[in-house]
C-alpha positions as CSV (number, residue, x, y, z in Angstrom):
1,M,-48.9,-36.5,-20.9
2,K,-47.8,-32.9,-20.3
3,K,-45.1,-33.2,-23.0
4,L,-47.7,-34.5,-25.4
5,A,-50.0,-31.6,-24.7
6,L,-47.2,-29.1,-25.0
7,A,-46.1,-30.7,-28.3
8,A,-49.7,-30.5,-29.6
9,V,-50.0,-26.8,-28.6
10,L,-46.7,-26.0,-30.3
11,A,-47.6,-27.9,-33.4
12,G,-50.9,-26.1,-33.6
13,A,-49.3,-22.8,-33.2
14,A,-46.7,-23.6,-35.8
15,S,-49.3,-24.8,-38.3
16,T,-51.3,-21.6,-38.0
17,A,-48.2,-19.5,-38.7
18,F,-47.9,-21.1,-42.1
19,A,-51.6,-21.5,-42.9
20,G,-51.7,-18.7,-45.5
21,G,-49.1,-20.2,-47.8
22,K,-46.3,-18.4,-49.6
23,D,-47.1,-15.1,-51.3
24,E,-45.7,-14.0,-54.6
25,V,-42.8,-11.6,-54.5
26,I,-43.9,-8.1,-55.4
27,I,-41.1,-6.1,-57.2
28,E,-41.8,-2.4,-57.1
29,A,-40.4,0.0,-59.7
30,P,-37.7,2.3,-58.5
31,V,-38.7,5.8,-57.7
32,I,-37.1,8.3,-60.0
33,V,-36.8,11.9,-58.7
34,E,-36.5,14.5,-61.4
35,E,-35.4,18.0,-60.4
36,A,-37.2,20.8,-62.1
37,V,-34.8,22.8,-64.3
38,E,-35.5,26.5,-64.5
39,Q,-35.8,27.8,-68.0
40,A,-34.5,31.2,-68.9
41,S,-38.0,32.6,-69.8
42,S,-39.5,35.9,-68.8
43,S,-43.0,34.5,-68.1
44,G,-42.3,33.6,-64.5
45,G,-40.1,36.5,-63.5
46,I,-40.5,40.2,-63.1
47,I,-39.9,41.2,-66.7
48,V,-43.5,40.7,-67.9
49,P,-45.1,42.8,-65.1
50,L,-42.4,45.5,-65.6
51,V,-43.1,45.6,-69.4
52,L,-46.8,45.8,-68.8
53,F,-46.3,48.6,-66.3
54,L,-44.1,50.5,-68.8
55,L,-46.8,50.1,-71.6
56,V,-49.6,51.3,-69.3
57,A,-47.4,54.3,-68.2
58,A,-46.6,55.1,-71.9
59,A,-50.3,54.9,-72.8
60,V,-51.3,57.2,-70.0
61,A,-48.6,59.7,-70.8
62,N,-49.8,60.1,-74.4
């Protein structure tokens, strides 16, 4: 009788583990990391503020 009860408990536990069914496989897209390439432009550097300073200094000098 104990073996029958143990078998029933194990069967019940095993059936609840598979109760949800099989899920579909989800394939995720690979992550692509793109490094930023610095461009040789003067907009982000010190050249633009320096040119503006020289223009203001030239305007004040005249």
